[in-house]
All heavy atoms as an XYZ file, in Angstrom:
810
protein
N     -18.508     63.958    -31.061
C     -17.510     62.936    -30.833
C     -17.344     62.145    -32.124
O     -18.299     61.706    -32.726
C     -17.965     62.019    -29.687
C     -17.015     60.888    -29.439
S     -17.615     59.701    -28.223
C     -17.362     60.603    -26.740
N     -16.100     61.946    -32.538
C     -15.899     61.170    -33.759
C     -15.698     59.702    -33.436
O     -15.579     59.312    -32.278
C     -14.738     61.748    -34.584
C     -13.398     61.633    -33.876
O     -13.125     60.630    -33.225
N     -12.563     62.648    -34.000
N     -15.671     58.884    -34.458
C     -15.573     57.430    -34.258
C     -14.264     56.999    -33.627
O     -14.186     55.928    -33.034
C     -15.765     56.711    -35.592
C     -17.185     56.845    -36.106
O     -18.102     57.106    -35.337
N     -17.363     56.675    -37.404
N     -13.205     57.817    -33.787
C     -11.900     57.447    -33.244
C     -11.856     57.567    -31.723
O     -11.018     56.953    -31.087
C     -10.805     58.312    -33.862
N     -12.758     58.357    -31.149
C     -12.777     58.531    -29.697
C     -13.517     57.380    -29.041
O     -14.537     56.926    -29.526
C     -13.438     59.854    -29.328
C     -12.640     61.049    -29.775
C     -13.272     62.339    -29.321
O     -13.544     62.468    -28.114
O     -13.487     63.198    -30.183
N     -12.978     56.947    -27.926
C     -13.558     55.826    -27.192
C     -14.112     56.333    -25.869
O     -13.482     57.128    -25.187
C     -12.453     54.790    -26.931
C     -12.873     53.640    -26.090
C     -11.706     52.723    -25.749
O     -10.646     52.846    -26.379
O     -11.876     51.907    -24.842
N     -15.305     55.892    -25.531
C     -15.878     56.236    -24.236
C     -15.400     55.182    -23.244
O     -15.651     53.987    -23.418
C     -17.418     56.257    -24.294
C     -17.890     57.351    -25.251
C     -17.984     56.468    -22.903
C     -19.379     57.351    -25.478
N     -14.697     55.652    -22.223
C     -14.173     54.735    -21.216
C     -15.107     54.749    -20.015
O     -15.655     55.780    -19.653
C     -12.771     55.152    -20.794
C     -11.762     55.060    -21.922
C     -10.394     55.476    -21.461
C      -9.412     55.405    -22.604
N      -8.056     55.785    -22.197
N     -15.289     53.598    -19.409
C     -16.120     53.490    -18.217
C     -15.342     52.769    -17.130
O     -14.405     52.035    -17.405
C     -17.452     52.738    -18.496
C     -18.300     53.498    -19.491
C     -17.191     51.334    -18.981
N     -15.758     53.004    -15.909
C     -15.188     52.295    -14.767
C     -16.287     51.449    -14.152
O     -17.442     51.853    -14.113
C     -14.673     53.275    -13.716
O     -13.543     53.943    -14.181
N     -15.902     50.311    -13.680
C     -16.861     49.423    -13.035
C     -16.594     49.459    -11.536
O     -15.534     49.083    -11.076
C     -16.724     48.006    -13.594
C     -16.959     47.960    -15.067
N     -18.222     48.048    -15.625
C     -16.109     47.885    -16.106
C     -18.134     48.002    -16.928
N     -16.857     47.913    -17.253
N     -17.583     49.980    -10.820
C     -17.485     50.082     -9.367
C     -18.560     49.217     -8.744
O     -19.630     49.048     -9.311
C     -17.690     51.535     -8.935
C     -16.583     52.455     -9.353
C     -16.852     53.890     -8.909
N     -15.816     54.743     -9.449
C     -15.849     55.273    -10.664
N     -16.874     55.054    -11.454
N     -14.859     56.018    -11.092
N     -18.272     48.732     -7.567
C     -19.287     47.977     -6.849
C     -20.409     48.925     -6.445
O     -20.235     50.147     -6.366
C     -18.686     47.333     -5.602
O     -18.360     48.332     -4.647
N     -21.564     48.363     -6.184
C     -22.703     49.161     -5.728
C     -22.350     49.878     -4.434
O     -22.678     51.049     -4.259
C     -23.934     48.258     -5.535
O     -24.231     47.637     -6.787
C     -25.133     49.042     -5.056
N     -21.641     49.197     -3.550
C     -21.246     49.792     -2.268
C     -20.341     50.993     -2.496
O     -20.540     52.057     -1.886
C     -20.531     48.748     -1.405
C     -20.071     49.278     -0.072
C     -19.347     48.222      0.737
C     -18.838     48.804      2.036
N     -18.029     47.857      2.794
N     -19.355     50.864     -3.387
C     -18.437     51.971     -3.646
C     -19.178     53.156     -4.276
O     -18.972     54.307     -3.886
C     -17.291     51.533     -4.552
C     -16.287     52.639     -4.801
C     -15.154     52.248     -5.731
O     -15.130     51.105     -6.239
O     -14.288     53.112     -5.959
N     -20.048     52.885     -5.244
C     -20.833     53.955     -5.864
C     -21.682     54.667     -4.821
O     -21.735     55.899     -4.788
C     -21.739     53.401     -6.967
C     -21.026     53.165     -8.267
C     -22.001     52.980     -9.421
C     -22.603     51.615     -9.430
N     -23.349     51.316    -10.669
N     -22.336     53.897     -3.973
C     -23.176     54.489     -2.924
C     -22.364     55.372     -1.985
O     -22.805     56.457     -1.599
C     -23.903     53.403     -2.126
C     -24.989     52.703     -2.935
O     -25.368     53.217     -4.015
O     -25.459     51.640     -2.477
N     -21.162     54.913     -1.617
C     -20.310     55.699     -0.730
C     -19.873     57.001     -1.390
O     -19.898     58.060     -0.751
C     -19.078     54.890     -0.315
C     -19.392     53.765      0.641
C     -18.194     52.866      0.905
O     -17.253     52.793      0.112
N     -18.242     52.151      2.022
N     -19.493     56.928     -2.666
C     -19.079     58.139     -3.381
C     -20.243     59.117     -3.528
O     -20.087     60.320     -3.312
C     -18.509     57.783     -4.761
C     -17.125     57.146     -4.763
C     -16.782     56.604     -6.147
C     -16.069     58.139     -4.298
N     -21.403     58.606     -3.874
C     -22.580     59.463     -4.033
C     -22.947     60.109     -2.708
O     -23.269     61.304     -2.647
C     -23.746     58.666     -4.647
C     -23.434     58.368     -6.119
C     -25.064     59.427     -4.508
C     -24.365     57.361     -6.771
N     -22.874     59.347     -1.619
C     -23.166     59.898     -0.291
C     -22.205     61.034      0.047
O     -22.621     62.092      0.531
C     -23.099     58.792      0.781
O     -24.099     57.817      0.490
C     -23.306     59.347      2.183
N     -20.912     60.823     -0.221
C     -19.923     61.873      0.049
C     -20.214     63.121     -0.780
O     -20.146     64.246     -0.285
C     -18.512     61.387     -0.284
C     -17.926     60.440      0.714
C     -16.515     60.078      0.325
N     -15.970     59.059      1.205
C     -14.781     58.518      1.043
N     -14.021     58.884      0.033
N     -14.355     57.609      1.881
N     -20.524     62.917     -2.066
C     -20.780     64.063     -2.947
C     -22.051     64.802     -2.560
O     -22.101     66.038     -2.637
C     -20.816     63.604     -4.404
C     -19.459     63.149     -4.955
C     -19.625     62.491     -6.311
C     -18.474     64.306     -5.028
N     -23.055     64.082     -2.115
C     -24.284     64.748     -1.643
C     -24.015     65.558     -0.387
O     -24.576     66.636     -0.198
C     -25.395     63.721     -1.408
C     -26.001     63.211     -2.699
C     -27.118     62.230     -2.433
C     -27.722     61.765     -3.753
N     -28.832     60.830     -3.539
N     -23.148     65.038      0.479
C     -22.779     65.772      1.690
C     -22.044     67.062      1.306
O     -22.311     68.136      1.860
C     -21.890     64.898      2.581
C     -21.672     65.460      3.964
C     -20.906     64.515      4.882
N     -21.459     63.182      4.916
C     -20.762     62.063      4.674
N     -19.488     62.124      4.382
N     -21.338     60.884      4.735
N     -21.151     66.970      0.328
C     -20.428     68.146     -0.155
C     -21.406     69.141     -0.776
O     -21.316     70.348     -0.535
C     -19.329     67.735     -1.158
C     -18.224     66.943     -0.439
C     -18.754     68.963     -1.871
C     -17.275     66.214     -1.370
N     -22.351     68.633     -1.549
C     -23.373     69.485     -2.158
C     -24.137     70.255     -1.067
O     -24.412     71.454     -1.201
C     -24.324     68.626     -2.980
C     -25.412     69.388     -3.682
C     -26.349     68.471     -4.459
O     -26.457     67.266     -4.122
O     -26.976     68.971     -5.410
N     -24.463     69.568      0.008
C     -25.148     70.211      1.121
C     -24.291     71.289      1.760
O     -24.791     72.355      2.154
N     -22.981     71.030      1.866
C     -22.078     72.031      2.425
C     -22.033     73.279      1.534
O     -21.999     74.403      2.041
C     -20.664     71.460      2.576
C     -20.526     70.458      3.703
C     -19.125     69.869      3.733
O     -18.727     69.139      2.835
N     -18.389     70.205      4.781
N     -22.049     73.078      0.222
C     -22.033     74.215     -0.700
C     -23.308     75.041     -0.536
O     -23.260     76.273     -0.474
C     -21.850     73.748     -2.164
C     -22.059     74.905     -3.145
C     -20.472     73.122     -2.358
N     -24.444     74.365     -0.432
C     -25.708     75.087     -0.182
C     -25.634     75.839      1.145
O     -26.148     76.950      1.277
C     -26.899     74.128     -0.210
C     -27.353     73.790     -1.619
C     -28.713     73.124     -1.614
N     -28.784     71.943     -0.767
C     -28.443     70.707     -1.140
N     -28.014     70.484     -2.353
N     -28.536     69.710     -0.296
N     -24.980     75.236      2.118
C     -24.810     75.903      3.411
C     -24.010     77.188      3.277
O     -24.331     78.199      3.922
N     -22.987     77.163      2.449
C     -22.192     78.374      2.221
C     -23.045     79.442      1.542
O     -22.960     80.626      1.883
C     -20.928     78.065      1.393
C     -19.936     77.279      2.257
C     -20.276     79.352      0.882
C     -18.713     76.811      1.508
N     -23.875     79.030      0.602
C     -24.767     80.000     -0.046
C     -25.651     80.678      1.000
O     -25.808     81.903      0.989
C     -25.638     79.304     -1.095
C     -24.864     78.823     -2.308
C     -25.694     77.925     -3.216
O     -26.690     77.346     -2.791
N     -25.260     77.803     -4.453
N     -26.196     79.885      1.907
C     -27.031     80.447      2.980
C     -26.218     81.358      3.896
O     -26.717     82.400      4.339
C     -27.677     79.338      3.804
C     -28.743     78.590      3.032
O     -29.365     79.140      2.130
N     -28.940     77.331      3.375
N     -24.991     80.966      4.177
C     -24.136     81.792      5.033
C     -23.902     83.161      4.394
O     -23.932     84.181      5.083
C     -22.802     81.086      5.298
C     -22.923     79.831      6.152
S     -21.360     78.932      6.275
C     -20.541     79.926      7.528
N     -23.679     83.162      3.097
C     -23.453     84.434      2.399
C     -24.733     85.269      2.393
O     -24.707     86.472      2.673
C     -22.920     84.180      0.978
C     -21.489     83.627      1.069
C     -22.966     85.465      0.132
C     -20.903     83.140     -0.231
N     -25.861     84.609      2.105
C     -27.144     85.330      2.125
C     -27.423     85.934      3.493
O     -27.988     87.019      3.599
C     -28.285     84.388      1.723
C     -28.287     84.035      0.257
C     -29.301     82.948     -0.096
O     -29.985     82.421      0.817
O     -29.383     82.622     -1.295
N     -27.027     85.238      4.542
C     -27.271     85.699      5.913
C     -26.122     86.530      6.469
O     -26.083     86.796      7.682
C     -27.552     84.501      6.822
C     -28.828     83.796      6.443
O     -29.823     84.441      6.115
N     -28.813     82.474      6.463
N     -25.190     86.911      5.585
C     -24.076     87.784      5.940
C     -23.251     87.259      7.112
O     -22.875     88.017      8.017
C     -24.577     89.207      6.182
C     -25.241     89.800      4.961
C     -25.724     91.222      5.155
O     -25.467     91.815      6.222
O     -26.369     91.732      4.227
N     -22.950     85.983      7.069
C     -22.129     85.373      8.128
C     -20.694     85.881      8.046
O     -20.225     86.349      7.011
C     -22.143     83.847      7.986
C     -23.467     83.196      8.302
C     -23.731     83.077      9.798
N     -22.705     82.330     10.501
C     -22.722     81.004     10.667
N     -23.719     80.271     10.204
N     -21.750     80.407     11.314
N     -20.000     85.722      9.115
C     -18.607     86.153      9.250
C     -17.735     85.446      8.212
O     -17.850     84.231      8.000
C     -18.145     85.842     10.672
C     -16.792     86.361     11.055
C     -16.467     87.697     10.905
C     -15.839     85.501     11.587
C     -15.215     88.173     11.287
C     -14.590     85.962     11.973
C     -14.282     87.294     11.808
O     -13.054     87.768     12.188
N     -16.848     86.211      7.573
C     -16.011     85.681      6.480
C     -15.213     84.442      6.891
O     -15.094     83.490      6.117
C     -15.053     86.762      5.979
S     -15.874     88.162      5.232
N     -14.654     84.465      8.077
C     -13.831     83.343      8.534
C     -14.657     82.067      8.626
O     -14.187     80.985      8.275
C     -13.141     83.666      9.877
C     -12.185     84.850      9.723
C     -12.419     82.437     10.445
C     -11.063     84.638      8.707
N     -15.902     82.172      9.066
C     -16.782     81.001      9.129
C     -17.016     80.430      7.733
O     -16.993     79.203      7.538
C     -18.121     81.365      9.769
C     -17.994     81.759     11.229
O     -16.960     81.401     11.858
O     -18.913     82.419     11.738
N     -17.218     81.307      6.765
C     -17.439     80.867      5.385
C     -16.167     80.226      4.837
O     -16.213     79.157      4.220
C     -17.890     82.052      4.502
C     -19.252     82.563      4.973
C     -17.932     81.643      3.026
C     -19.671     83.888      4.357
N     -15.028     80.869      5.069
C     -13.755     80.327      4.583
C     -13.449     78.967      5.211
O     -12.905     78.077      4.550
C     -12.621     81.320      4.849
C     -12.681     82.594      4.006
C     -11.711     83.637      4.548
C     -12.403     82.288      2.552
N     -13.814     78.800      6.465
C     -13.625     77.505      7.131
C     -14.440     76.425      6.433
O     -13.954     75.308      6.204
C     -14.020     77.615      8.616
O     -13.167     78.585      9.236
C     -13.881     76.275      9.329
N     -15.667     76.750      6.059
C     -16.515     75.785      5.348
C     -15.965     75.483      3.945
O     -16.008     74.345      3.494
C     -17.952     76.301      5.264
C     -18.679     76.265      6.582
C     -18.675     74.869      7.196
O     -19.050     73.903      6.557
N     -18.231     74.774      8.434
N     -15.453     76.504      3.277
C     -14.844     76.288      1.957
C     -13.649     75.352      2.078
O     -13.467     74.442      1.261
C     -14.446     77.634      1.311
C     -15.706     78.397      0.907
C     -13.523     77.417      0.106
C     -15.456     79.827      0.457
N     -12.851     75.539      3.120
C     -11.699     74.662      3.351
C     -12.150     73.218      3.575
O     -11.535     72.272      3.065
C     -10.914     75.168      4.565
O      -9.837     74.319      4.849
N     -13.229     73.042      4.313
C     -13.754     71.693      4.571
C     -14.237     71.051      3.263
O     -14.017     69.858      3.034
C     -14.889     71.753      5.579
N     -14.880     71.841      2.404
C     -15.349     71.318      1.117
C     -14.161     70.921      0.241
O     -14.172     69.850     -0.378
C     -16.230     72.362      0.395
C     -17.554     72.516      1.128
C     -16.458     71.976     -1.066
C     -18.375     73.702      0.668
N     -13.146     71.768      0.196
C     -11.957     71.436     -0.592
C     -11.312     70.140     -0.102
O     -10.916     69.288     -0.903
C     -10.942     72.583     -0.557
C     -11.370     73.764     -1.386
O     -12.144     73.626     -2.333
N     -10.880     74.941     -1.042
N     -11.226     69.976      1.211
C     -10.643     68.761      1.779
C     -11.486     67.537      1.408
O     -10.951     66.484      1.052
C     -10.510     68.889      3.292
N     -12.800     67.682      1.470
C     -13.691     66.566      1.129
C     -13.576     66.207     -0.345
O     -13.546     65.023     -0.702
C     -15.135     66.925      1.489
N     -13.507     67.202     -1.221
C     -13.354     66.935     -2.651
C     -12.006     66.273     -2.938
O     -11.922     65.350     -3.750
C     -13.493     68.223     -3.470
C     -14.918     68.727     -3.579
S     -16.045     67.563     -4.401
C     -15.351     67.515     -6.042
N     -10.962     66.726     -2.260
C      -9.653     66.101     -2.435
C      -9.680     64.641     -2.005
O      -9.057     63.784     -2.638
C      -8.575     66.868     -1.669
C      -8.216     68.171     -2.337
O      -8.394     68.350     -3.538
N      -7.726     69.110     -1.553
N     -10.402     64.356     -0.935
C     -10.505     62.977     -0.465
C     -11.200     62.099     -1.509
O     -10.760     60.982     -1.786
C     -11.263     62.933      0.869
C     -11.250     61.574      1.518
C     -11.853     61.635      2.920
C     -11.819     60.266      3.564
N     -12.337     60.276      4.920
N     -12.272     62.614     -2.110
C     -12.966     61.877     -3.170
C     -12.016     61.672     -4.354
O     -11.905     60.575     -4.902
C     -14.250     62.611     -3.626
C     -14.832     61.992     -4.889
C     -15.286     62.610     -2.515
N     -11.306     62.735     -4.732
C     -10.374     62.644     -5.855
C      -9.262     61.640     -5.609
O      -8.924     60.847     -6.493
N      -8.696     61.662     -4.422
C      -7.626     60.707     -4.102
C      -8.140     59.270     -4.106
O      -7.447     58.353     -4.554
C      -6.985     61.051     -2.757
C      -6.085     62.280     -2.764
C      -5.676     62.650     -1.343
C      -4.855     62.043     -3.630
N      -9.355     59.082     -3.631
C      -9.953     57.753     -3.660
C     -10.067     57.265     -5.109
O      -9.689     56.127     -5.426
C     -11.332     57.768     -2.998
C     -12.091     56.494     -3.167
N     -11.894     55.405     -2.351
C     -13.022     56.122     -4.086
C     -12.682     54.414     -2.760
N     -13.376     54.839     -3.816
N     -10.573     58.130     -5.982
C     -10.731     57.751     -7.389
C      -9.381     57.512     -8.055
O      -9.239     56.568     -8.851
C     -11.524     58.817     -8.140
C     -12.996     58.914     -7.752
C     -13.624     60.164     -8.356
C     -13.750     57.669     -8.172
N      -8.387     58.336     -7.735
C      -7.044     58.121     -8.287
C      -6.472     56.773     -7.849
O      -5.871     56.044     -8.645
C      -6.102     59.239     -7.849
C      -6.156     60.526     -8.637
C      -5.352     61.622     -7.929
C      -5.622     60.329    -10.047
N      -6.672     56.457     -6.582
C      -6.167     55.186     -6.062
C      -6.833     54.000     -6.759
O      -6.162     53.068     -7.209
C      -6.410     55.100     -4.550
C      -5.929     53.809     -3.931
C      -6.181     53.743     -2.434
O      -6.785     54.675     -1.862
O      -5.781     52.727     -1.834
N      -8.151     54.038     -6.862
C      -8.872     52.937     -7.514
C      -8.501     52.830     -8.982
O      -8.340     51.732     -9.515
C     -10.388     53.121     -7.363
C     -10.873     52.967     -5.946
C     -10.594     51.578     -5.437
C     -11.118     51.394     -4.035
N     -10.897     50.044     -3.529
N      -8.356     53.978     -9.657
C      -7.983     53.973    -11.069
C      -6.608     53.322    -11.249
O      -6.421     52.491    -12.145
C      -7.965     55.404    -11.621
C      -7.540     55.482    -13.037
N      -8.326     55.024    -14.080
C      -6.402     55.949    -13.604
C      -7.688     55.212    -15.221
N      -6.518     55.769    -14.956
N      -5.676     53.675    -10.374
C      -4.331     53.108    -10.468
C      -4.348     51.611    -10.186
O      -3.741     50.824    -10.921
C      -3.383     53.819     -9.478
O      -3.401     55.223     -9.757
C      -1.966     53.304     -9.609
N      -5.062     51.201     -9.151
C      -5.097     49.790     -8.769
C      -5.785     48.911     -9.801
O      -5.437     47.739     -9.942
C      -5.805     49.623     -7.422
C      -5.028     50.172     -6.262
C      -5.837     50.139     -4.972
O      -7.056     50.015     -4.978
N      -5.152     50.290     -3.852
N      -6.756     49.465    -10.497
C      -7.532     48.636    -11.415
C      -7.235     48.963    -12.874
O      -6.659     48.145    -13.579
C      -9.032     48.752    -11.114
C      -9.377     48.259     -9.749
N      -9.444     46.924     -9.439
C      -9.625     48.927     -8.598
C      -9.729     46.782     -8.158
N      -9.853     47.977     -7.618
N      -7.614     50.135    -13.327
C      -7.509     50.485    -14.745
C      -6.060     50.479    -15.234
O      -5.754     49.899    -16.273
C      -8.154     51.842    -15.020
S      -9.898     51.916    -14.555
N      -5.177     51.141    -14.480
C      -3.784     51.227    -14.915
C      -3.113     49.866    -14.830
O      -2.427     49.443    -15.772
C      -3.010     52.294    -14.100
C      -1.538     52.303    -14.476
C      -3.619     53.679    -14.330
N      -3.328     49.152    -13.742
C      -2.683     47.834    -13.625
C      -3.210     46.866    -14.683
O      -2.441     46.087    -15.247
C      -2.840     47.260    -12.219
O      -4.180     46.949    -11.945
N      -4.509     46.944    -14.998
C      -5.063     46.103    -16.074
C      -4.445     46.459    -17.418
O      -4.115     45.578    -18.216
C      -6.588     46.251    -16.161
C      -7.324     45.622    -14.987
O      -6.688     44.863    -14.208
O      -8.535     45.876    -14.848
N      -4.280     47.756    -17.683
C      -3.685     48.194    -18.950
C      -2.242     47.710    -19.066
O      -1.820     47.261    -20.137
C      -3.747     49.711    -19.064
N      -1.492     47.783    -17.981
C      -0.110     47.293    -17.996
C      -0.092     45.803    -18.283
O       0.671     45.326    -19.128
C       0.603     47.618    -16.664
C       0.818     49.132    -16.553
C       1.931     46.867    -16.547
C       1.257     49.601    -15.184
N      -0.963     45.076    -17.630
C      -1.046     43.626    -17.828
C      -1.422     43.281    -19.277
O      -0.955     42.312    -19.838
C      -2.075     43.045    -16.850
C      -1.880     41.603    -16.515
C      -2.807     41.065    -15.428
N      -3.951     41.876    -15.042
C      -4.020     42.634    -13.930
N      -2.994     42.682    -13.105
N      -5.091     43.327    -13.650
N      -2.264     44.152    -19.897
C      -2.725     43.914    -21.267
C      -1.790     44.489    -22.328
O      -2.098     44.421    -23.520
C      -4.128     44.501    -21.466
C      -5.169     43.801    -20.611
O      -4.920     42.666    -20.150
O      -6.248     44.409    -20.397
N      -0.667     45.081    -21.893
C       0.286     45.618    -22.851
C       0.024     47.058    -23.264
O       0.682     47.562    -24.176
N      -0.911     47.735    -22.620
C      -1.212     49.135    -22.928
C      -0.744     50.065    -21.813
O      -1.328     51.128    -21.589
C      -2.727     49.318    -23.133
C      -3.255     48.523    -24.305
O      -2.549     48.440    -25.323
O      -4.381     47.996    -24.194
N       0.310     49.682    -21.142
C       0.761     50.408    -19.969
C       1.247     51.814    -20.232
O       0.976     52.720    -19.448
N       1.973     52.021    -21.327
C       2.520     53.353    -21.603
C       1.421     54.398    -21.705
O       1.511     55.466    -21.116
C       3.356     53.337    -22.892
C       4.662     52.591    -22.769
C       5.593     53.203    -21.726
O       5.673     54.454    -21.632
O       6.225     52.434    -20.986
N       0.365     54.088    -22.435
C      -0.747     55.029    -22.601
C      -1.444     55.285    -21.268
O      -1.749     56.423    -20.920
C      -1.749     54.487    -23.617
C      -2.930     55.399    -23.854
C      -3.946     54.815    -24.827
O      -3.606     53.907    -25.599
O      -5.095     55.286    -24.782
N      -1.667     54.227    -20.514
C      -2.353     54.363    -19.224
C      -1.521     55.177    -18.236
O      -2.062     56.007    -17.495
C      -2.668     52.990    -18.648
N      -0.224     54.965    -18.241
C       0.655     55.706    -17.332
C       0.701     57.174    -17.735
O       0.641     58.061    -16.878
C       2.063     55.080    -17.292
C       1.990     53.715    -16.585
C       3.063     56.003    -16.604
C       3.243     52.886    -16.690
N       0.777     57.445    -19.039
C       0.771     58.831    -19.508
C      -0.529     59.536    -19.101
O      -0.517     60.665    -18.616
C       0.955     58.885    -21.025
C       0.998     60.281    -21.598
C       2.160     61.099    -21.038
O       3.245     60.603    -20.827
N       1.902     62.366    -20.779
N      -1.643     58.851    -19.295
C      -2.944     59.406    -18.908
C      -2.984     59.679    -17.405
O      -3.443     60.733    -16.965
C      -4.050     58.433    -19.305
C      -5.436     58.892    -18.940
C      -6.492     57.853    -19.270
O      -6.381     56.698    -18.778
O      -7.405     58.194    -20.026
N      -2.472     58.738    -16.612
C      -2.442     58.894    -15.163
C      -1.589     60.085    -14.748
O      -1.984     60.871    -13.880
C      -1.921     57.614    -14.501
C      -1.834     57.612    -12.981
C      -3.217     57.782    -12.359
C      -1.185     56.321    -12.502
N      -0.436     60.256    -15.395
C       0.435     61.378    -15.069
C      -0.230     62.713    -15.402
O      -0.095     63.678    -14.643
C       1.783     61.245    -15.790
C       2.620     60.062    -15.301
S       2.790     59.978    -13.488
C       3.637     61.507    -13.149
N      -0.984     62.766    -16.496
C      -1.712     63.992    -16.840
C      -2.760     64.308    -15.776
O      -2.940     65.460    -15.397
C      -2.361     63.864    -18.220
C      -1.376     63.851    -19.369
C      -0.533     65.125    -19.443
O      -1.085     66.219    -19.239
O       0.677     65.000    -19.701
N      -3.426     63.275    -15.288
C      -4.421     63.474    -14.231
C      -3.742     63.954    -12.949
O      -4.235     64.860    -12.282
C      -5.230     62.179    -13.983
C      -6.067     62.287    -12.726
C      -6.104     61.880    -15.178
N      -2.597     63.373    -12.598
C      -1.863     63.818    -11.418
C      -1.482     65.296    -11.544
O      -1.596     66.051    -10.582
C      -0.575     62.997    -11.212
C      -0.765     61.758    -10.400
C      -0.418     60.522    -10.924
C      -1.289     61.796     -9.121
C      -0.582     59.373    -10.178
C      -1.452     60.652     -8.366
C      -1.097     59.437     -8.902
N      -1.049     65.702    -12.727
C      -0.684     67.108    -12.925
C      -1.899     68.007    -12.709
O      -1.799     69.030    -12.014
C      -0.139     67.305    -14.341
C       1.238     66.723    -14.538
C       1.672     66.865    -16.000
C       2.931     66.065    -16.253
N       3.288     66.060    -17.683
N      -3.039     67.655    -13.287
C      -4.252     68.465    -13.100
C      -4.684     68.449    -11.645
O      -5.084     69.477    -11.087
C      -5.379     67.955    -13.995
C      -5.225     68.315    -15.449
C      -6.494     68.076    -16.228
N      -7.015     66.742    -16.145
C      -6.790     65.769    -17.031
N      -6.042     65.984    -18.075
N      -7.323     64.585    -16.860
N      -4.641     67.284    -11.032
C      -5.072     67.159     -9.641
C      -4.185     67.971     -8.711
O      -4.675     68.637     -7.807
C      -5.085     65.675     -9.233
C      -5.823     65.406     -7.957
C      -7.212     65.404     -7.926
C      -5.123     65.154     -6.792
C      -7.889     65.158     -6.736
C      -5.797     64.909     -5.613
C      -7.192     64.908     -5.589
N      -2.882     67.948     -8.960
C      -1.969     68.686     -8.073
C      -2.125     70.195     -8.243
O      -1.883     70.951     -7.305
C      -0.526     68.255     -8.304
O      -0.096     68.629     -9.597
N      -2.549     70.659     -9.414
C      -2.783     72.088     -9.609
C      -3.981     72.564     -8.793
O      -4.050     73.712     -8.400
C      -3.048     72.395    -11.093
C      -1.815     72.357    -11.941
C      -2.165     72.665    -13.380
C      -0.936     72.497    -14.257
N      -1.257     72.749    -15.671
N      -4.918     71.671     -8.538
C      -6.122     72.054     -7.795
C      -5.901     72.033     -6.291
O      -6.776     72.423     -5.540
C      -7.292     71.113     -8.162
O      -7.066     69.819     -7.661
N      -4.773     71.591     -5.851
C      -4.467     71.513     -4.417
C      -4.172     72.866     -3.841
O      -3.567     73.695     -4.337
C      -3.301     70.571     -4.154
C      -3.496     69.180     -4.671
C      -4.569     68.410     -3.935
O      -4.595     68.402     -2.729
N      -5.443     67.780     -4.650
Protein backbone atom coordinates (compact mmCIF):
# COMPACT_ATOMS: atom_id res chain seq x y z
CA UNK A 1 0.00 0.00 0.00
CA UNK A 2 1.42 3.38 -0.90
CA UNK A 3 1.09 6.59 1.08
CA UNK A 4 -1.58 7.96 -1.25
CA UNK A 5 -4.01 5.19 -0.26
CA UNK A 6 -6.20 5.79 2.75
CA UNK A 7 -7.51 3.07 5.02
CA UNK A 8 -11.17 3.76 5.65
CA UNK A 9 -12.97 2.47 8.72
CA UNK A 10 -16.57 2.36 9.83
CA UNK A 11 -17.68 2.97 13.35
CA UNK A 12 -20.41 0.60 14.47
CA UNK A 13 -22.00 0.23 17.83
CA UNK A 14 -21.08 -2.83 19.86
CA UNK A 15 -24.66 -4.06 19.44
CA UNK A 16 -24.52 -3.74 15.64
CA UNK A 17 -21.13 -5.48 15.45
CA UNK A 18 -22.40 -8.30 17.66
CA UNK A 19 -25.50 -8.73 15.49
CA UNK A 20 -23.45 -8.84 12.28
CA UNK A 21 -20.96 -11.30 13.75
CA UNK A 22 -23.80 -13.51 15.01
CA UNK A 23 -25.37 -13.55 11.54
CA UNK A 24 -22.04 -14.36 9.88
CA UNK A 25 -21.32 -17.17 12.34
CA UNK A 26 -24.75 -18.62 11.60
CA UNK A 27 -23.95 -18.47 7.87
CA UNK A 28 -20.57 -20.09 8.53
CA UNK A 29 -22.38 -22.91 10.32
CA UNK A 30 -24.73 -23.33 7.35
CA UNK A 31 -21.73 -23.63 5.01
CA UNK A 32 -20.22 -26.33 7.25
CA UNK A 33 -23.60 -28.03 7.15
CA UNK A 34 -23.49 -28.11 3.36
CA UNK A 35 -20.02 -29.64 3.50
CA UNK A 36 -21.41 -32.39 5.74
CA UNK A 37 -24.39 -32.86 3.42
CA UNK A 38 -22.05 -33.40 0.48
CA UNK A 39 -19.85 -35.78 2.47
CA UNK A 40 -22.97 -37.74 3.45
CA UNK A 41 -24.24 -37.75 -0.14
CA UNK A 42 -27.45 -35.90 0.64
CA UNK A 43 -30.03 -35.23 -2.05
CA UNK A 44 -29.02 -32.41 -4.43
CA UNK A 45 -32.22 -30.43 -3.90
CA UNK A 46 -31.65 -30.37 -0.13
CA UNK A 47 -28.14 -29.00 -0.68
CA UNK A 48 -29.36 -26.43 -3.21
CA UNK A 49 -32.05 -25.31 -0.77
CA UNK A 50 -29.38 -24.67 1.86
CA UNK A 51 -27.22 -22.78 -0.66
CA UNK A 52 -30.23 -20.59 -1.46
CA UNK A 53 -30.73 -19.88 2.25
CA UNK A 54 -27.04 -18.91 2.60
CA UNK A 55 -27.24 -16.59 -0.41
CA UNK A 56 -30.34 -14.93 1.05
CA UNK A 57 -28.63 -14.49 4.43
CA UNK A 58 -25.51 -12.99 2.83
CA UNK A 59 -27.65 -10.63 0.78
CA UNK A 60 -29.41 -9.52 3.95
CA UNK A 61 -26.06 -8.75 5.60
CA UNK A 62 -24.92 -6.91 2.47
CA UNK A 63 -28.09 -4.83 2.25
CA UNK A 64 -27.78 -3.93 5.91
CA UNK A 65 -24.21 -2.72 5.37
CA UNK A 66 -25.21 -0.80 2.23
CA UNK A 67 -28.01 0.91 4.12
CA UNK A 68 -25.79 1.90 7.04
CA UNK A 69 -23.03 3.07 4.70
CA UNK A 70 -25.48 5.27 2.81
CA UNK A 71 -27.08 6.68 5.96
CA UNK A 72 -23.80 7.48 7.65
CA UNK A 73 -20.67 7.52 5.48
CA UNK A 74 -22.25 8.86 2.30
CA UNK A 75 -24.44 11.43 4.04
CA UNK A 76 -21.44 12.61 6.11
CA UNK A 77 -19.33 12.93 2.95
CA UNK A 78 -22.06 14.97 1.24
CA UNK A 79 -22.32 17.22 4.28
CA UNK A 80 -18.51 17.64 4.29
CA UNK A 81 -18.37 18.51 0.58
CA UNK A 82 -17.00 15.14 -0.59
CA UNK A 83 -20.30 13.88 -1.93
CA UNK A 84 -19.31 13.22 -5.54
CA UNK A 85 -16.58 10.76 -4.56
CA UNK A 86 -18.77 9.03 -1.99
CA UNK A 87 -21.66 8.69 -4.43
CA UNK A 88 -19.36 7.31 -7.13
CA UNK A 89 -17.95 4.78 -4.66
CA UNK A 90 -21.48 3.82 -3.59
CA UNK A 91 -22.59 3.32 -7.19
CA UNK A 92 -19.60 1.03 -7.83
CA UNK A 93 -20.57 -1.02 -4.80
CA UNK A 94 -24.19 -1.22 -6.01
CA UNK A 95 -22.96 -2.49 -9.38
CA UNK A 96 -20.83 -5.20 -7.74
CA UNK A 97 -23.59 -6.09 -5.30
CA UNK A 98 -26.22 -6.39 -8.03
CA UNK A 99 -23.96 -8.71 -10.05
CA UNK A 100 -23.87 -11.11 -7.10
CA UNK A 101 -27.66 -11.32 -6.95
